C-alpha positions in Angstrom: 8.1 -13.1 -18.0 6.3 -9.7 -17.9 2.9 -11.3 -17.1 4.3 -13.4 -14.3 5.9 -10.4 -12.7 2.8 -8.3 -13.1 0.5 -11.0 -11.6 3.0 -11.5 -8.7 3.0 -7.8 -8.0 -0.8 -7.6 -8.2 -1.1 -10.5 -5.9 1.0 -8.7 -3.3 -1.1 -5.5 -3.9 -4.3 -7.5 -3.1 -2.7 -9.2 0.0 -1.4 -5.9 1.3 -4.8 -4.3 1.0 -6.6 -7.2 2.6 -4.2 -7.3 5.5 -4.5 -3.5 6.0 -8.3 -3.6 6.0 -8.5 -6.7 8.3 -5.9 -5.2 10.7 -7.9 -1.9 10.7 -11.1 -3.7 11.5 -9.4 -5.6 14.4 -8.0 -2.2 15.6 -11.4 -0.7 15.8 -12.8 -3.8 17.5 -9.9 -3.8 20.0 -9.3 -7.4 18.9 -6.6 -9.5 20.6 -5.6 -10.7 17.1 -3.4 -7.5 16.7 -1.2 -8.9 19.5 -0.4 -12.1 17.6 3.1 -12.4 16.4 2.2 -13.4 12.8 -0.2 -10.4 12.5 2.7 -8.1 13.4 5.2 -9.8 11.0 3.1 -10.8 7.9 2.2 -7.3 6.7 5.9 -6.3 6.7 6.8 -9.5 4.7 4.0 -8.8 2.2 4.9 -5.1 1.9 8.6 -6.0 1.3 7.6 -8.5 -1.4 5.2 -6.0 -2.9 8.0 -3.4 -3.1 10.6 -5.8 -4.4 8.2 -7.1 -7.1 7.4 -3.5 -8.1 11.1 -2.7 -8.4 11.8 -5.9 -10.4 8.8 -5.1 -12.7 10.0 -1.5 -13.2 13.6 -2.7 -14.0 12.2 -5.3 -16.4 10.2 -2.6 -18.2 13.1 -0.1 -18.1 11.0 2.4 -16.2 12.4 5.0 -13.9 10.7 7.5 -11.7 12.7 10.3 -13.4 11.3 9.6 -16.8 7.8 8.3 -15.7 6.0 11.0 -13.7 3.2 8.5 -12.8 5.8 6.1 -11.3 7.2 9.0 -9.2 3.7 9.8 -8.1 3.1 6.2 -7.0 6.4 6.2 -5.0 5.5 9.5 -3.2 2.0 8.2 -2.5 3.5 4.9 -1.1 5.5 6.9 1.4 2.4 8.9 2.4 0.4 5.6 2.6 3.0 4.0 4.9 3.1 7.1 7.1 -0.7 7.2 7.4 -0.8 3.5 8.1 1.8 3.8 10.9 -0.1 6.8 12.3 -3.4 4.8 12.2 -2.0 2.0 14.3 0.0 4.2 16.7 -2.6 6.9 17.4 -4.2 6.7 20.8 -7.3 8.7 19.9 -9.9 6.4 18.3 -11.2 9.2 15.9 -7.6 9.9 14.7 -7.1 6.2 14.1 -10.1 6.0 11.9 -9.3 9.2 10.0 -5.7 8.1 9.3 -6.9 4.6 8.3 -9.5 6.0 5.9 -7.2 8.5 4.4 -4.6 5.7 3.9 -7.2 3.7 2.0 -7.9 6.7 -0.2 -4.1 7.0 -0.9 -4.0 3.3 -1.7 -6.9 3.8 -4.2 -5.1 6.7 -5.7 -2.0 4.6 -6.2 -4.0 1.9 -7.9 -5.7 4.4 -10.1 -2.3 6.0 -11.1 -1.0 2.5 -11.9 -4.0 1.8 -14.1 -4.2 5.2 -15.9 -0.4 6.0 -16.0 -1.5 9.5 -15.0 0.3 11.1 -12.0 -3.0 12.8 -11.1 -4.9 9.6 -11.0 -8.6 10.2 -10.1 -7.6 13.7 -9.0 -7.1 14.8 -12.6 
């Protein structure tokens, strides 16, 4: 059961990253694809499934953010990642868009590194 949950969660991690990168590229190209209904909905569906799979995995492993500092760090980073992603797609200044998007990708990389190392500092430590 653990492996199935882990692989499901990792699948949603990959899909989330792919969608974020593709949407960012479309944003910088001023692509009409960003206006498509499925492009606006799919990332939210994937993100919801990613979050749910992460919660189910944590419950299955009896992990809590209070007792696992690395998990708390991931949750805080997730909130920062979401805020940066929203800022990237809402910003009107093209330079700001790119900066927010790139920093969001760095935060995403930090979250992955924290998950792999179980160290709340991730690659910062």
